[in-house]
C-alpha positions in Angstrom: -33.2 0.6 -14.8 -37.2 -0.2 -15.0 -38.8 -1.4 -18.5 -41.1 1.9 -17.6 -37.8 3.7 -18.1 -36.8 1.7 -21.2 -40.3 2.3 -23.2 -40.2 6.1 -22.7 -36.5 6.6 -23.3 -36.0 8.2 -26.8 -33.0 8.7 -28.6 -31.4 8.8 -32.2 -31.0 5.6 -33.9 -27.7 4.7 -35.6 -27.0 2.9 -38.3 -24.8 -0.2 -38.2 -22.6 1.7 -40.9 -22.3 4.4 -38.8 -21.3 2.6 -35.6 -18.6 0.8 -38.1 -17.1 4.6 -38.6 -16.6 5.2 -35.1 -15.7 1.8 -34.2 -12.3 2.4 -35.9 -11.5 4.5 -32.9 -10.7 1.3 -31.7 -6.9 0.0 -33.3 -7.4 -3.2 -33.1 -9.2 -4.5 -36.7 -10.3 -7.9 -34.9 -12.8 -6.4 -32.8 -13.7 -3.4 -34.4 -17.1 -5.5 -36.1 -17.8 -6.2 -32.4 -17.6 -2.7 -31.2 -19.4 -1.4 -33.9 -22.0 -3.9 -33.2 -21.9 -3.2 -29.8 -22.6 0.8 -30.2 -25.3 -0.2 -32.7 -27.2 -2.1 -30.3 -26.6 0.5 -27.1 -28.2 3.4 -29.5 -30.8 1.4 -31.3 -32.0 0.0 -28.1 -32.4 3.3 -26.7 -34.0 4.7 -29.8 -37.3 2.3 -28.7 -40.0 4.2 -27.2 -42.3 7.2 -26.7 -41.2 10.5 -28.4 -43.5 12.2 -26.1 -42.0 11.6 -23.0 -38.4 12.0 -23.4 -37.9 15.4 -22.0 -39.5 14.3 -18.5 -37.4 11.3 -18.9 -34.6 12.8 -19.5 -34.6 15.3 -16.7 -35.5 12.7 -14.3 -32.7 10.5 -15.3 -30.0 13.2 -15.5 -28.1 12.2 -12.8 -29.1 8.8 -12.2 -26.3 6.5 -11.7 -26.3 2.5 -12.8 -25.6 0.1 -10.3 -24.0 -2.3 -11.6 -24.0 -5.1 -8.7 -27.3 -5.4 -9.2 -27.7 -6.1 -12.8 -25.0 -8.6 -13.7 -27.2 -11.4 -13.7 -29.9 -9.5 -15.2 -28.3 -8.7 -18.2 -27.1 -10.6 -21.3 -23.6 -10.6 -22.0 -20.7 -12.4 -23.8 -17.2 -13.4 -23.0 -14.1 -11.8 -23.9 -14.0 -13.7 -27.2 -17.9 -14.0 -28.0 -19.6 -11.8 -30.0 -22.1 -9.0 -28.8 -25.8 -9.5 -28.9 -26.9 -6.4 -30.2 -30.8 -7.6 -30.1 -31.5 -5.3 -32.7 -34.5 -6.2 -35.4 -33.3 -6.2 -38.9 -36.2 -3.5 -40.1 -35.1 -0.8 -37.3 -35.9 2.3 -38.7 -33.5 5.2 -39.1 -35.1 8.1 -36.5 -33.7 11.2 -36.9 -35.4 14.1 -36.0 -35.0 17.5 -37.2 -34.0 19.1 -33.2 -31.1 16.4 -33.8 -30.2 17.4 -37.4 -30.3 21.4 -35.6 -28.2 20.2 -32.9 -25.2 18.4 -34.8 -25.3 21.7 -37.2 -25.1 23.9 -33.8 -22.1 21.5 -32.7 -19.7 22.6 -35.4 -18.8 21.0 -38.9 -16.7 17.8 -38.4 -13.3 18.0 -37.7 -10.7 17.4 -40.8 -8.8 14.2 -41.0 -5.5 14.5 -40.6 -3.3 15.0 -44.0 -0.5 12.5 -43.0 -0.3 9.1 -41.5 1.4 8.4 -38.0 5.1 9.0 -38.4 5.5 6.2 -35.9 7.0 3.3 -37.8 4.6 0.0 -36.6 2.7 1.3 -33.9 -0.7 0.8 -35.4 -1.7 4.0 -35.1 -5.1 4.8 -35.8 -4.2 6.5 -39.1 -1.4 4.2 -39.8 -1.4 3.4 -43.7 -3.3 6.1 -44.9 -2.7 8.3 -47.4 -3.4 12.2 -47.6 -6.7 11.3 -49.9 -7.7 8.3 -48.0 -7.7 9.9 -44.6 -9.7 12.4 -46.2 -12.6 10.4 -46.9 -12.1 7.7 -44.2 -16.4 7.8 -43.5 -16.9 7.1 -47.0 -14.4 4.1 -47.5 -15.9 2.6 -43.9 -19.4 2.9 -45.0 -20.4 3.1 -48.7 -23.9 2.2 -48.4 -24.6 5.0 -45.7 -26.5 8.0 -46.8 -23.8 10.8 -47.2 -26.5 13.3 -44.8 -26.5 13.4 -40.9 -24.9 9.9 -40.6 -21.8 11.0 -42.4 -21.7 14.0 -40.1 -21.6 12.1 -37.3 -18.9 9.8 -38.3 -16.6 12.6 -38.7 -17.2 14.0 -35.6 -16.2 10.7 -33.7 -13.3 10.3 -36.1 -12.4 13.6 -35.9 -12.2 13.7 -32.2 -9.9 11.2 -31.4 -8.2 10.2 -34.5 -7.0 13.4 -35.8 -6.1 14.5 -32.5 -3.9 11.4 -31.7 -2.0 11.7 -35.1 -1.4 15.1 -34.8 0.6 14.3 -31.1 2.1 11.6 -32.9 3.3 13.8 -35.9 4.7 16.3 -33.7 6.3 13.9 -30.8 8.4 12.1 -33.7 9.0 15.1 -35.6 9.7 18.2 -33.0 13.0 16.7 -30.9 14.1 19.9 -32.1 11.5 22.5 -30.8 13.7 24.3 -28.3 16.3 24.9 -30.8 13.4 26.5 -33.2 12.1 28.7 -30.4 9.0 26.7 -30.2 6.9 27.1 -27.4 6.5 24.9 -23.8 5.1 25.2 -20.7 8.3 25.7 -19.3 9.0 28.5 -21.0 6.5 30.3 -19.3 6.1 30.6 -15.8 2.1 30.1 -13.8 0.2 33.1 -14.5 -3.1 34.0 -14.9 -5.4 32.5 -18.1 -5.0 34.9 -21.2 -7.7 37.0 -22.0 -7.5 35.7 -25.7 -7.6 32.0 -26.7 -5.3 30.3 -28.5 -5.8 27.8 -32.1 -6.3 24.2 -31.3 -3.0 23.5 -33.3 -1.0 26.3 -30.4 -2.6 24.5 -27.6 -1.6 20.7 -28.8 1.7 21.8 -30.2 2.7 23.6 -26.6 1.6 20.0 -24.9 3.0 17.7 -27.6 6.2 19.7 -27.3 6.5 19.7 -23.3 5.9 16.1 -23.7 8.6 15.3 -25.8 11.0 17.3 -23.4 10.2 15.7 -20.2 10.2 12.3 -21.9 13.3 12.9 -23.5 11.4 11.0 -26.7 10.7 7.5 -24.7 7.0 8.0 -25.2 7.1 6.9 -28.9 8.7 4.0 -27.3 5.9 3.1 -25.0 3.4 3.4 -27.8 4.5 0.9 -29.9 1.8 -1.4 -28.7 -1.1 -1.6 -30.3 -3.3 -2.1 -27.2 -1.4 0.3 -25.6 -2.6 3.0 -28.1 -6.1 1.8 -27.6 -5.9 2.2 -23.8 -5.1 5.7 -24.6 -7.4 6.5 -27.5 -10.3 4.6 -24.9 -10.0 7.5 -22.4 -10.6 10.0 -25.1 -13.5 7.8 -26.2 -15.0 7.5 -22.2 -15.5 11.2 -22.2 -16.8 11.8 -25.9 -19.4 9.0 -24.8 -20.6 11.2 -22.3 -22.5 13.5 -24.7 -24.8 11.0 -25.3 -28.2 11.7 -24.0 -28.8 10.5 -20.2 -30.9 7.4 -21.3 -28.9 6.0 -23.6 -25.4 7.0 -21.6 -26.8 4.8 -19.2 -27.6 1.6 -21.0 -24.6 2.1 -22.9 -22.3 2.6 -19.4 -24.4 -0.5 -18.1 -23.6 -2.8 -20.8 -20.1 -2.4 -20.7 -19.7 -2.2 -17.1 -21.8 -5.3 -16.7 -19.8 -6.9 -19.0 -15.9 -5.6 -17.2 -17.9 -7.2 -14.4 -18.8 -10.7 -16.1 -15.4 -11.0 -17.8 -13.0 -10.0 -14.4 -15.0 -12.6 -12.6 -14.4 -15.7 -15.2 -10.5 -14.6 -15.4 -10.0 -14.6 -12.2 -12.2 -17.6 -11.2 -14.6 -15.1 -8.6 -17.8 -16.6 -9.5 -21.0 -14.1 -8.7 -18.8 -10.9 -8.2 -19.0 -7.5 -9.3 -16.3 -5.1 -10.3 -15.8 -1.6 -9.6 -13.4 0.4 -11.5 -11.4 3.3 -9.9 -8.4 5.1 -10.6 -7.1 5.9 -7.3 -5.8 2.1 -6.0 -7.0 3.1 -2.4 -10.4 3.9 -3.6 -11.3 0.4 -3.9 -10.5 -0.3 -0.5 -12.1 2.6 1.0 -15.5 1.6 -0.2 -15.3 -2.1 0.5 -14.7 -1.1 4.3 -17.5 1.5 3.9 -19.6 -1.8 2.8 -18.7 -3.8 5.0 -19.7 -1.0 7.9 -23.0 -0.9 6.5 -23.3 -4.9 7.0 -21.9 -4.9 10.8 -23.6 -1.6 11.8 -27.4 -1.7 10.3 -28.3 1.6 11.5 -25.3 3.5 10.0 -27.0 4.9 7.2 -29.6 6.6 9.6 -27.6 7.1 12.9 -24.3 7.6 11.9 -21.9 7.4 14.4 -24.7 6.6 17.0 -24.8 3.3 15.8 -21.2 2.8 15.7 -21.1 3.5 19.6 -24.3 1.2 20.3 -22.6 -1.6 18.6 -19.2 -0.9 19.4 -16.0 0.4 18.3 -14.5 -1.1 15.0 -11.4 -2.6 14.0 -9.5 -3.7 10.9 -6.8 -6.5 11.0 -4.0 -5.9 8.8 -1.2 -8.8 8.0 1.7 -6.8 7.5 3.3 -3.6 7.9 3.3 -2.3 4.6 -0.8 -2.1 4.2 -0.4 0.6 7.2 0.0 3.7 5.1 -3.4 2.7 3.6 -4.8 1.5 6.7 -4.6 4.9 7.8 -5.7 6.4 4.2 -9.1 4.2 5.3 -9.5 5.7 8.4 -9.2 9.5 7.1 -11.7 9.0 4.5 -14.2 7.1 6.8 -13.4 9.1 9.8 -11.9 6.3 12.0 -9.9 6.4 14.9 -6.3 5.2 13.9 -7.0 3.0 16.8 -9.0 0.7 14.8 -6.2 -0.7 13.0 -4.4 -3.9 14.3 -1.3 -5.2 13.0 -1.7 -9.0 13.3 1.2 -11.5 12.7 1.6 -15.0 13.6 2.7 -16.7 16.7 5.5 -19.4 16.7 4.3 -22.7 16.8 0.6 -22.2 16.0 -1.1 -23.7 12.8 -4.5 -23.5 10.6 -4.6 -19.2 12.0 -5.5 -20.2 15.0 -3.6 -17.4 16.2 -5.6 -14.7 14.5 -9.1 -17.0 15.5 -8.0 -16.1 19.2 -7.2 -12.4 18.5 -10.7 -12.2 16.6 -12.3 -13.6 19.6 -10.7 -11.7 22.3 -11.4 -8.6 20.3 -15.2 -9.7 20.4 -15.1 -10.1 24.3 -14.0 -6.6 24.7 -16.7 -5.0 22.7 -14.8 -4.4 19.5 -16.6 -5.4 16.4 -13.8 -7.1 13.8 -14.4 -5.3 10.2 -12.4 -6.7 7.7 -8.8 -8.5 7.1 -6.6 -7.2 4.9 -3.7 -9.7 3.6 -1.3 -10.3 0.4 -1.9 -13.7 -1.1 1.9 -13.8 -1.4 3.3 -12.5 1.9 5.1 -14.5 4.6 2.0 -15.0 6.4 1.1 -17.6 3.9 4.2 -19.8 3.9 2.7 -22.5 6.0 -0.9 -21.7 5.7 -3.1 -21.3 3.2 -5.7 -18.6 1.6 -8.5 -21.2 1.7 -7.9 -21.6 5.6 -7.8 -18.2 6.3 -11.1 -17.4 4.3 -12.6 -20.4 6.7 -12.0 -18.5 10.0 -13.0 -15.2 8.4 -16.1 -16.8 7.4 -16.3 -18.7 11.0 -16.1 -15.3 12.4 -17.7 -13.0 10.3 -15.0 -10.8 9.0 -14.8 -9.5 5.8 -11.6 -11.1 3.8 -10.1 -8.7 1.3 -7.0 -10.1 -0.9 -4.4 -8.0 -2.7 -0.8 -8.8 -4.6 0.0 -9.5 -8.0 0.2 -13.4 -7.6 -3.8 -13.2 -7.6 -2.7 -13.0 -11.5 -2.1 -16.6 -11.5 -5.7 -17.5 -10.8 -6.0 -16.8 -14.7 -4.0 -19.1 -15.6 -6.4 -22.2 -14.3 -8.7 -24.3 -16.2 -12.0 -22.8 -17.1 -14.6 -24.0 -14.9 -12.7 -25.4 -12.4 -11.4 -24.2 -8.6 -14.6 -21.9 -8.3 -14.3 -22.4 -4.6 -14.5 -19.2 -2.5 -11.4 -17.6 -1.5 -12.1 -14.4 -0.2 -15.0 -11.6 0.2 -13.1 -9.1 -2.3 -10.0 -8.5 -4.2 -7.6 -5.4 -5.7 -6.4 -6.0 -9.0 -3.9 -4.1 -11.1 -4.6 -5.5 -14.3 -3.1 -3.0 -16.3 0.1 -3.7 -14.5 0.0 -7.4 -15.1 -1.0 -7.0 -19.2 1.8 -4.2 -19.5 -0.7 -1.9 -21.0 -0.7 1.6 -19.0 -3.6 4.0 -18.4 -5.9 1.2 -17.5 -8.0 1.4 -14.2 -7.6 -0.2 -11.3 -10.5 -3.0 -10.7 -11.8 -4.1 -7.2 -13.8 -7.3 -7.5 -16.6 -8.0 -4.5 -19.3 -10.3 -3.9 -22.4 -9.1 -5.9 -24.8 -10.6 -3.5 -23.5 -7.6 -0.9 -26.8 -5.3 -0.3 -24.8 -2.5 1.1 -22.7 -2.5 -2.1 -24.6 0.8 -3.7 -24.4 2.7 0.0 -20.7 2.0 -0.3 -20.4 3.3 -3.8 -19.1 -0.1 -4.9 -20.2 -1.0 -9.0 -22.0 2.4 -9.3 -21.2 4.0 -12.7 -21.5 7.5 -13.0 -20.3 8.7 -16.4 -21.0 12.5 -15.9 -17.4 13.4 -16.9 -16.2 10.1 -18.3 -17.0 6.3 -18.4 -14.0 4.8 -16.5 -14.3 1.2 -17.2 -14.4 1.9 -21.0 -10.1 1.6 -21.1 -10.2 -1.7 -19.7 -13.6 -2.9 -21.5 -11.1 -1.8 -24.5 -8.2 -3.6 -23.6 -9.9 -6.9 -22.8 -11.7 -6.9 -25.7 -9.2 -5.9 -28.0 -6.6 -9.1 -26.4 -9.0 -11.5 -26.0 -9.1 -14.3 -23.3 -6.4 -16.4 -24.8 -3.9 -13.5 -25.2 -4.5 -11.9 -21.9 -3.5 -15.4 -20.5 -0.4 -15.7 -22.7 1.1 -12.6 -21.5 0.1 -13.7 -17.7 1.9 -16.9 -18.6 5.1 -15.0 -20.0 5.9 -13.1 -17.1 5.8 -16.4 -15.1 7.8 -18.6 -17.2 10.7 -15.9 -17.1 10.6 -15.4 -13.4 10.7 -19.3 -13.1 13.5 -19.0 -15.0 15.4 -16.3 -13.4 14.5 -18.3 -10.0 15.9 -21.4 -11.0 19.0 -19.6 -12.4 19.6 -17.4 -9.0 19.3 -20.9 -7.1 22.0 -22.3 -9.0 24.4 -19.5 -8.3 26.2 -20.0 -4.7 27.0 -16.3 -3.7 23.1 -15.4 -4.1 20.7 -16.2 -1.6 17.0 -15.7 -3.0 15.0 -13.8 -0.3 11.8 -14.2 -2.2 11.5 -18.1 -1.6 11.8 -20.2 1.2 13.1 -23.7 0.9 10.2 -24.6 3.2 7.6 -24.1 1.0 6.9 -26.3 -2.4 6.4 -24.1 -5.3 4.0 -25.4 -8.1 5.0 -24.7 -11.6 3.2 -23.0 -14.3 2.7 -25.8 -15.7 1.2 -27.4 -13.2 -1.2 -24.7 -12.5 -2.6 -24.4 -16.1 -3.3 -28.2 -16.1 -5.1 -28.1 -13.1 -2.9 -30.8 -11.7 -2.7 -29.1 -8.1 -4.8 -28.3 -4.7 -7.1 -25.6 -4.2 -4.5 -24.7 -1.1 -1.6 -24.4 -3.4 -3.1 -21.9 -6.2 -1.0 -19.1 -4.7 2.4 -21.1 -4.2 3.6 -20.4 -7.6 7.0 -18.5 -8.1 7.0 -15.2 -6.5 5.8 -12.7 -8.4 8.5 -10.2 -7.4 11.8 -11.3 -6.8 14.2 -10.4 -4.3 17.6 -11.6 -3.8 20.9 -10.5 -2.5 24.6 -11.2 -3.0 26.7 -12.6 -0.1 30.2 -13.3 0.8 30.0 -16.4 2.5 27.8 -19.3 0.7 27.5 -20.7 4.2 24.8 -18.0 5.6 22.6 -18.2 2.5 20.2 -19.5 4.4 20.7 -17.6 7.5 18.3 -14.2 7.0 18.0 -13.6 10.9 21.1 -10.6 11.0 21.8 -7.8 8.7 24.9 -8.8 6.3 28.2 -6.3 6.8 28.7 -3.0 5.8 30.9 -4.2 2.9 28.0 -6.7 1.6 25.7 -3.7 1.0 28.2 -2.1 -0.6 28.7 -4.9 -3.1 24.7 -5.2 -3.7 24.8 -1.4 -4.6 27.3 -1.7 -6.9 25.6 -4.8 -8.5 22.4 -3.2 -8.5 23.5 0.0 -10.3 25.7 -1.6 -12.6 22.7 -4.0 -13.8 20.6 -0.8 -14.3 23.3 0.8 -16.4 24.2 -2.6 -18.6 20.9 -4.7 -18.4 17.9 -1.6 -18.4 15.7 -4.3 -20.1 14.9 -5.7 -16.6 13.9 -2.6 -14.1 16.3 -3.8 -11.1 15.1 -1.8 -7.7 18.1 -1.2 -4.6 15.8 -1.9 -1.4 17.5 -1.3 2.2 15.3 -4.2 4.2 16.3 -3.3 7.9 17.0 -6.9 9.0 18.9 -8.2 5.8 20.2 -5.1 4.3 20.6 -4.1 1.0 18.6 -6.2 -1.4 17.8 -6.2 -5.2 14.4 -6.7 -6.2 12.8 -7.1 -9.6 8.8 -7.2 -10.1 7.9 -7.4 -13.7 4.3 -6.8 -12.9 5.0 -3.2 -11.8 6.7 -2.2 -15.1 4.6 -2.4 -17.9 8.1 -2.4 -20.2 8.8 -5.7 -18.8 5.8 -7.1 -20.3 6.3 -9.4 -23.3 10.0 -9.2 -23.3 11.6 -11.3 -25.7 13.5 -14.7 -24.7 17.4 -13.0 -25.9 16.3 -10.1 -23.7 16.2 -12.4 -20.5 19.2 -14.3 -21.3 21.1 -11.0 -22.3 20.2 -10.0 -18.7 21.3 -13.6 -17.0 24.1 -13.5 -18.9 25.3 -9.9 -17.8 24.3 -10.8 -14.5 26.5 -13.7 -14.1 29.5 -11.3 -15.4 28.8 -9.0 -12.5 28.9 -12.1 -9.8 32.1 -13.2 -11.4 33.7 -9.6 -10.9 32.4 -10.0 -7.4 33.6 -12.5 -6.4 36.9 -12.0 -7.8 36.5 -8.7 -5.8 36.4 -10.5 -2.6 38.9 -13.4 -3.2 41.3 -10.7 -3.9 40.7 -8.4 -1.3 41.3 -10.7 1.4 44.8 -11.3 -0.5 45.4 -7.3 -1.1 45.1 -6.8 2.8 47.3 -9.4 4.2 49.8 -7.8 1.1 49.5 -4.4 3.0 49.5 -5.3 6.4 52.6 -6.9 5.6 54.1 -3.5 4.7 54.9 -0.8 6.7 54.9 1.9 4.3 51.1 1.5 3.9 47.8 1.3 5.8 44.3 -0.1 4.5 41.7 2.3 4.6 38.1 0.8 4.9 36.4 3.7 2.4 32.3 4.3 3.2 30.2 2.9 0.6 32.9 1.7 -2.1 32.5 -1.6 -3.0 36.3 -2.2 -4.5 39.4 -3.4 -3.3 39.5 -0.2 -0.8 41.8 2.3 0.0 45.9 2.2 0.4 47.4 5.0 2.3 50.6 5.8 1.9 53.1 6.8 4.9 56.2 8.9 4.0 59.3 7.7 6.0 59.3 11.0 8.5 55.9 10.0 10.0 57.1 5.9 10.4 58.2 5.1 14.1 61.9 3.2 13.0 62.1 0.8 16.0 58.3 -0.4 15.7 57.9 0.2 12.0 54.4 1.6 12.8 52.9 5.3 11.8 53.6 7.8 15.0 51.1 7.7 17.4 50.9 11.0 17.7 50.3 13.4 15.0 49.4 17.0 15.0 47.1 18.6 12.5 50.2 19.9 10.3 51.6 16.2 9.9 48.1 14.7 9.0 47.9 17.8 6.3 51.3 16.7 5.0 50.4 12.8 4.8 47.0 13.5 3.2 49.3 16.4 0.4 51.8 13.4 -0.4 48.6 10.7 -1.0 47.4 13.4 -3.2 50.8 13.9 -5.2 50.9 10.2 -5.2 47.5 9.5 -6.9 48.5 12.5 -9.8 51.5 10.7 -10.7 49.8 7.4 -10.4 47.0 8.9 -13.1 49.9 9.9 -15.1 50.6 6.1 -16.0 46.9 4.7 -15.5 43.9 6.6 -15.4 42.1 3.9 -13.8 43.8 5.3 -10.1 41.3 7.5 -7.9 41.4 9.8 -4.8 39.6 7.9 -2.1 38.5 9.5 1.4 38.7 7.8 4.5 35.7 7.3 7.3 35.1 10.2 9.5 36.4 12.2 11.8 39.6 11.8 10.1 38.6 11.7 6.5 42.1 10.7 5.3 43.2 10.6 1.8 44.3 7.4 0.1 44.6 5.9 -3.2 41.3 4.1 -4.1 41.3 0.5 -5.7 38.3 -0.5 -7.4 36.6 -3.8 -8.6 39.2 -6.7 -10.1 39.3 -9.8 -11.5 41.0 -12.5 -10.9 43.6 -12.3 -13.7 44.6 -8.6 -11.7 47.9 -8.9 -9.9 47.2 -6.7 -7.1 50.7 -7.5 -5.5 52.0 -5.8 -8.7 49.4 -3.1 -8.1 50.6 -2.4 -4.3 54.1 -2.9 -5.4 53.8 0.1 -7.9 52.0 2.4 -5.4 54.6 1.6 -2.9 57.5 2.7 -5.3 55.8 5.8 -6.6 55.8 6.8 -3.0 58.9 6.5 -2.0 60.1 8.3 -5.3 57.8 11.0 -4.2 59.6 10.6 -0.9 63.1 11.0 -2.2 62.2 13.7 -4.2 60.8 15.6 -1.4 64.1 14.7 0.8 66.0 16.2 -2.1 64.2 19.4 -2.6 64.0 19.8 1.4 68.0 19.0 1.8 68.4 21.9 -1.4 66.3 24.2 0.3 68.1 23.9 3.5 71.3 24.5 1.5 69.5 27.5 -0.3 68.9 29.2 3.2 72.4 28.5 4.5 74.3 29.5 1.4 72.1 32.6 1.2 72.9 33.9 5.1 76.3 32.7 4.5 76.6 35.2 1.1 75.0 37.9 3.6 77.6 37.6 5.8 80.6 37.4 3.8 79.0 40.4 1.4 78.5 42.3 4.6 82.0 41.7 6.0 83.4 42.3 2.7 81.8 46.0 2.4 83.3 46.8 6.0 86.7 46.2 5.3 86.2 48.3 2.0 85.0 51.0 3.8 88.2 50.8 6.5 90.2 50.6 3.2 89.0 53.0 1.0 89.0 55.6 4.0 85.9 57.5 5.6 86.1 60.5 3.0 84.9 58.4 0.3 81.3 57.7 2.2 80.7 61.7 3.8 77.5 62.8 2.0 78.4 65.5 -0.6 82.1 65.5 -0.1 82.4 61.9 -0.8 80.5 62.3 -4.1 83.4 65.0 -5.1 85.8 63.0 -4.2 85.0 59.7 -6.0 85.0 61.9 -9.1 88.4 63.2 -8.7 89.7 59.7 -7.8 87.0 56.9 -8.8 87.7 53.5 -6.9 89.6 50.8 -8.8 87.2 48.5 -10.5 89.1 45.7 -8.7 88.6 47.1 -5.3 84.9 47.1 -5.3 83.0 44.0 -3.7 82.3 41.0 -5.2 79.2 38.5 -5.6 78.3 35.6 -4.7 76.8 32.5 -6.5 75.9 28.8 -4.8 76.5 26.2 -6.2 73.4 23.5 -5.6 75.3 20.4 -6.5 78.6 20.8 -4.2 76.6 23.5 -1.8 79.6 25.6 -1.8 79.3 29.3 -2.6 81.4 31.0 -5.1 82.3 34.4 -6.0 80.9 36.1 -9.2 84.2 37.6 -10.5 84.5 34.8 -13.3 80.9 35.3 -14.3 81.3 39.2 -14.9 84.6 38.8 -16.4 84.0 36.2 -19.0 80.2 36.8 -19.2 79.5 33.3 -18.8 79.4 30.8 -16.0 82.7 28.7 -15.5 82.6 25.4 -13.6 86.2 25.0 -11.6 86.8 21.6 -10.2 89.4 21.7 -6.9 92.9 22.3 -7.6 92.2 23.9 -10.9 93.3 27.2 -12.2 91.2 29.3 -14.9 
């Protein structure tokens, strides 16, 4: 921005007291004064100039973007904990023209303060601790010496824009847990449709979105907003949009000041001198712009000739050091219209040191007419096990390849002593500052060399606050925390990782994949004291722990083969049970092709894990040790369990897929066992298999009557046989007794089935015998009574004249199930009861 522009710009000046009321939007009271001074300085500096040329300069600078990379060393800025130099004269006049007054009145009356404070306890909310009357007079309590004119209106506008809305959302989220029950409207109540003709009131709109937030988040959002800096980060997004209402010239000045301070603070914090920062919402955006910068460096005529310049020089090539960057590299190619052939995955060659293998690859590509652009590497990947970032930078500098570094291990540079280790490590960095500090809604940051003249062409360092100032949330967070608190949060995570790593290493049943014995780890205390070599800065404890439970402690160092399927089941169970019983540390279950199921934990990727109390970590370690003891007991008991099953011909062991317990036991009925060999019959038809499955289902149902821990399992395909499933056990569990219970219960069911089978045979034979006897008795009766009784019409008359005696009628039959005998029903009908007659007795 030229000096001429600075002299010609005019904007309404803001009194420091007015800025103080705006600074109340910044939650941390310790930085409210500094923020107020910054706003005052920006506005009052913009107020200096010629009023007559205001409209001309405004139209010329309406869409002008501020290039921060060119202003880093020109603007006076302060460190994070310093005070803002506002450069404002003490006798500056407050200039408010009639035009400005009219514009304020047209914008509407100021929003009233919230009628009640935040209902979230101890959240550090903007309206926390304010009574009804206090909230209505916030501007009066802030600036008693301020004139009660247009300045007061401005303070109400600033305050009402963020404070009232945030309090409204908090109040709704805290008290609307039964919104659905009360019939209050949410987004889910109506389908996606056209915009309504009539608009809704602001309270209705906020009610809809807040009720929806509460329903979707199940109330958890309240716990996530209990940190003052978190609230500040959220409010700052509203402020970043609010300040765009400024006139273009003041807006540019304020934007440049904030962006320049962010660049200085980040370069100082990361020990990356002479660098500029670019804030962006998509983590890949910074990498895309960095590659575009390198393309303009390697192809000087790219701006004028486009792809023709690339054809004249040679096709580009990008190096990625791990396959995890393949998706990001493809996205870069898509955005910059580059072929996917420009991506090259480079991996180290055996017995090569000091990145000689990479240097040879780069030289070969140059000989083939390719133009090496950039090398993208993660500072804590396997690439740097035996190598250093410093050596990689030397190779890239010699071969004129831009080095871009990423990874959470970059946060370790924030713990280095001030004014030390300022040597060059790379050309650019991508930083996830928000996840490092445990603060959500913070933009990503790309740090790059400020001496790159093509940064403006690539869009790096440009601030275009047409919609919002995206670097303001980061500025607010850094200003609120301060340098000491930033280092404290990062140090706390590394100390937690060191404690967890030490505990995992001491357990013989755990294989720690994120640390190899060939690398000497640098402690955080040594890092803070500067007691290390420059090439050891990134040799700290891994920021992402990856570990695996193993059944054989001897294989803890062998990572060349994948573990067994049963070990995968054990790790899956361990991960799921930790997610349920120890949710304070987020555990992921990752299926790695070369090693199997691996448990992964990265505190830098979960904001809720930043700043955990020591007791939370101890509780997690205790829970982890208890679960490992259960795993050890299950593995030890499982081998004994299998041997017991092999020694019993009535049961068969079934390996259940995706089951981490002892396994499955299939009970074999006696009728399906070969009497000579004691094994299951080789040829079983579908009906026999179904009968065995039915018998096991009955067995599980019977066992569950005594103990609900028993469950039904299913064997692997294609047979999918049914079995009794056994889960996790301890060393106190008597597996022999469990197996004996299963076998004895199964035999009882077998005996009952045999009795039922024999009884059914007796019933069949008895029924058949009764039918035969009754048929024969009926035939004999016909011959004895005469044929005439059975002639139609005549027989009826004859039977009426001479009835058949009762004793001559046919007698029924009953079956004695206990003795299997067929008896007559004559005595039952005679005495109207069932009488049991022993052999040789008379009634």
